[in-house]
N, C-alpha and C positions, 0 to 999 in steps of 0.2 A: 357241374358247370360253374357253380358259384366258387368252388375251391380253386379252380383253374384261374378264374378272373382275379381272385385275391392274390394268388401267387404271382400273377403277371403284374399286378399293381406294385408288388414289393420287389420286383426284379432289380430296380435301381434305387430302392428306398430301404436301407437296412432298418430293422425294427427299432433300433435305439436312436435312429436319426430324429432330430427335432427340426422340422422344416420351418424356415424363416419366411413369414408372409407379412407384407406391409399393407395396411388398410388406409387408403387415401380417398380424397374427394373434397368438394367444397364444404364450408361450414353449413351446418343444418341439413346435410344430405342424409344423415341417419347412420353414420359409420359406427358410432359407439353403441347405439341401440342394436345393430346387427351383431357386433362383437359379443355383447352380453346375452343376446338371444342364442347365439351359438354355444356359449360357455354354460349358461344356466338353464337354457330352454324355457325362459320366461321373459316377460317384458320388464325392462328397467327404464324408468324415466330419466334419461341421461341429460346432463348439462353439457354445453359446448366444451370440447376438450381444449385445455390450455397446456400446450406442450405435447405430451404423448401419454398413452396408456400402453402397458404391455401385459399380456395374459398368455399363460400356457394352456393349451387345449389338447384334448385327446379324442380322436374320432371314436364314437361309441357303436356305430352301426355301419353297414354297407361294406363295400370292397376295401375301404381304407381303414376298417376297424383296427384300433390299436396304434395307428400312426400318430405320432406326436407333432404338434405345431406350436410355434411361438409367434403370436400375433403382435405386431406393432401398430397401434392406432394413433396416427399423427393428426394433430389439430389442423383444421382446414381453413382457418381464417387467412386473409390475404398476407398478413405479416408473418405467418408461420410457414407458408408454402415454400419459401426458399430453403427451409430446413429439410424438405422431403428427400432431397438427394442424399442426405446423410443416412436416412433410414433405408433407402433402396439399394445402397451399396452391398453387393453380394447376396441380395435376397433371392429366394427360390421362386417367388411369385408375388404379383401385385394384385390387390383387389381395389378396384376403383368404383366408388359408390356415387350414383347420380340420383338426385331427387327428380323422379319422373313427372312430378306435378309442377315443377318450377321452370316453366318454359323460358322465362325471361333470362335465366342464368345458363341456358344450354351452351351459348357461345363461350361464356367464361369457363364452363366445365370442359368444353372441347379444347380451349386454349391451354389449360393446365394439363390435360391428358397428352396433348401434342408435345409439351415440354418434357414430359416423362419419357415418351418413346423416342424423342429426338436425342436424348442423352446417350452417348456411346456406352456408358456404364450399364444402361438398362437394355442394351441390344439383345434381343432374343428372349428376354424375360417374359414368361407367360403373364397375360393380364386378363383377369376375370372382371368384367364390367357388370355391376349389379344395378339394374334399373329399379330403385327402391320406391316405396310408397305407391305401389301399383293398386292399392286398395282405394285410393282417393279418386273421386269422380273426374277431376281435371287431369289425371295422369295420362301422359302421352304413351302411345303403344310402342312396342319394340322396334318396329320398322322405321318409325319416325325418329326414334332416339338414335338408332344406328346411322340414319342419314345425317341428323344434326350434329352428331359427334364425329362424323367423318371416319367411321370405323373401317371402311374399305381401305383407307390409306394406312391405318394401323397394321393391317394384315401383312403389309410388305416388310414390316420391321419386327413385329412381335406377334406370336400366336395369341389369339384372344377368344373369349366366349362372352356372350351377352345373355344374361338371364333376368327374368322378372322376379321381383320379390317384395315382401312386406316385412320389415324388421319388427314391427309391433306384434304381428300374429305369427311370424315365422314361416309364412307361406312362401314357397320357392327356395327355402334354404336347406331343405332336407338332404340334398345331394352335394352340398358345397364342398365337403371334404373329398368326396370321390372325384369331383370335377378338378379340384386342385391337384390331387395326386396324379390323375391322368395327364394333365397338362405338364406337370413337372417331370413325370416319367418320360414323356415324349421328348422333352428338351434334353434330358440326360442321355436318353438313347441316341438321339441325333448327335450330341457332342461326342459320345463314345465312338460312333461309326466314323465321324469326321476325323477323330484322333487316329483311328486305325488306318484310315485312308492316307493320312499325312505321313505315316511311317515309311 
């Protein structure tokens, strides 16, 4: 059964493909901590990103094992956010990180997320929303985060998933590559069928 799933995952992902994934979110949401947790499987005390980081990662386990990714981690400060559109151009997927414990910035996080999915260039791009810092006592639960971010509106424009996580411990991040591959595969499969239908 595992072999069949793995082959299915690769149906539209050639082994040598390097999938382009952009990591976005407000400053101090924990984007860079998540990136290096995925790359090194350990906690790195990151400083706020000025500009961007880029890292090549390879899935080591799960159905996506062997699939290569190129992650772009863009700075989340207000002055850097206008640059996000240059990183999302032609991307395979977007990861949007939210600080679950910072309730006062939920409206700001929603506003920036809406700008992303309202951009015609991002139409149909899968968005994986990570509710980070779920280990903190003041963290808001997923149902509330979904409501405050208006994710029901997002569904009309982009496929999305919302997952809880903790970048420091790595909890919730084990299946992230499988989730990304599944979302990207669905998008490619849909595009392929639409292309056939248009002939």
